[in-house]
C-alpha positions in Angstrom: 69.1 105.0 117.1 72.1 106.8 118.6 75.7 106.0 117.6 76.3 103.8 120.6 73.3 101.7 119.7 74.5 101.5 116.0 77.9 100.4 117.2 76.4 97.6 119.4 74.2 96.3 116.5 77.2 96.4 114.1 79.4 94.6 116.6 76.7 91.9 117.1 76.3 91.5 113.3 80.1 91.1 112.9 80.3 88.5 115.7 77.4 86.5 114.2 78.9 86.8 110.7 82.3 85.7 111.9 80.7 82.6 113.6 79.0 81.6 110.3 82.1 82.2 108.3 84.0 80.0 110.8 81.4 77.2 110.6 81.0 77.5 106.9 84.6 77.6 105.9 87.1 76.9 108.7 85.4 74.2 110.7 86.7 70.7 110.6 83.6 69.5 108.7 84.0 72.3 106.1 87.6 71.5 105.6 86.9 67.7 105.2 84.0 68.5 102.8 86.4 70.5 100.6 88.9 67.7 100.6 86.3 65.0 99.8 84.9 67.1 96.9 88.4 67.6 95.6 88.4 63.8 95.0 84.8 63.5 94.0 85.1 66.1 91.2 87.8 64.3 89.2 86.1 60.9 90.0 82.8 62.2 88.5 84.8 63.2 85.4 86.5 59.8 85.4 90.0 61.3 85.7 91.8 58.4 87.3 95.2 60.1 87.7 93.7 63.1 89.5 91.8 60.8 91.9 94.9 58.7 92.6 97.0 61.8 93.4 94.9 62.2 96.5 95.5 58.6 97.6 98.5 57.9 99.8 101.0 55.2 98.8 100.2 53.4 102.1 96.5 53.3 101.4 94.3 50.5 102.8 90.6 49.9 102.9 87.9 47.5 104.1 88.4 45.3 101.0 92.2 44.8 101.8 93.0 46.9 98.7 96.2 48.8 98.5 96.7 51.8 96.2 97.8 49.6 93.2 94.8 47.3 93.4 92.5 50.4 93.9 94.0 52.0 90.8 93.4 48.9 88.8 89.8 48.5 89.9 89.0 52.1 89.4 90.6 52.1 86.0 88.6 49.1 85.0 85.4 50.5 86.3 85.9 54.0 84.8 86.4 52.3 81.3 83.0 50.7 81.5 80.9 53.8 82.3 80.2 57.3 80.9 80.1 59.3 84.2 79.6 59.2 87.9 77.4 61.2 90.2 78.8 61.3 93.7 76.8 62.6 96.7 78.6 63.2 100.0 76.7 64.0 103.2 76.6 63.9 107.0 80.3 64.8 107.3 81.9 64.7 110.7 85.6 65.4 111.1 88.5 66.1 113.5 91.9 67.4 112.7 95.1 67.0 114.7 98.0 68.7 113.1 98.9 66.8 109.9 96.4 64.1 110.5 92.6 64.0 110.3 89.8 61.6 110.6 86.2 61.7 109.4 83.0 59.9 108.8 80.5 60.6 106.0 77.7 59.1 104.0 78.3 58.3 100.3 76.2 57.5 97.3 77.8 56.8 93.9 75.7 56.4 90.8 77.3 55.3 87.5 75.9 56.3 84.1 76.3 54.1 81.1 74.2 55.3 78.2 70.7 55.6 79.5 71.4 53.2 82.4 71.9 54.3 86.0 73.7 51.9 88.2 73.9 52.2 92.0 77.6 51.6 92.7 77.8 52.6 96.4 74.9 53.1 98.7 71.4 54.3 97.7 69.7 57.6 98.2 67.6 56.0 100.9 70.5 54.2 102.5 73.9 55.7 101.8 77.1 53.8 102.6 78.6 55.2 105.8 82.4 55.4 105.7 85.2 56.5 107.9 88.5 57.7 106.6 91.9 58.8 107.8 93.9 61.4 105.9 97.4 62.9 106.4 99.3 65.7 105.0 102.2 64.6 102.8 104.5 67.3 101.4 101.8 69.9 102.0 99.0 67.9 100.3 96.3 65.9 102.1 96.0 62.3 101.1 93.7 59.4 102.0 95.5 56.8 104.1 92.5 54.5 104.8 88.8 54.1 104.2 86.6 51.7 106.2 83.0 50.8 105.6 80.7 51.2 108.6 77.5 49.4 109.4 74.5 51.0 107.6 72.8 53.7 109.5 69.5 52.6 111.0 66.5 54.1 109.3 64.1 55.7 111.9 60.8 54.0 112.2 57.9 55.8 110.4 
């Protein structure tokens, strides 16, 4: 292959590589996934204060909970279990400056001794959620979370 052919192949490889880097790291979905996992990690370790640091003071959800009530319920729940396993999937997101919205599927399994308790969703039917986040003093924080109707399972 001559030098022109090598340059064309190298250029094509760089373009394809840049596309995958964009999709895998800079896309709205990738950014939202990193944000969600920044909350899920501390939650799995039952670190209440770290979880709450990502929740905005004006937080609301489908259960009419504010941040104070959420903190109380999470603290009570965390005290009764040994760990959590959180699975986040099917992420869709859009960003507009300092605000973003997204939808995702969530499964939360609590462990207490040898018991495993399904807390949110199930592996076969995860809970579908939507959320709104906003940047506050440089940090993204959850403003609201809403439960969505369960996703329809396709017929076999």
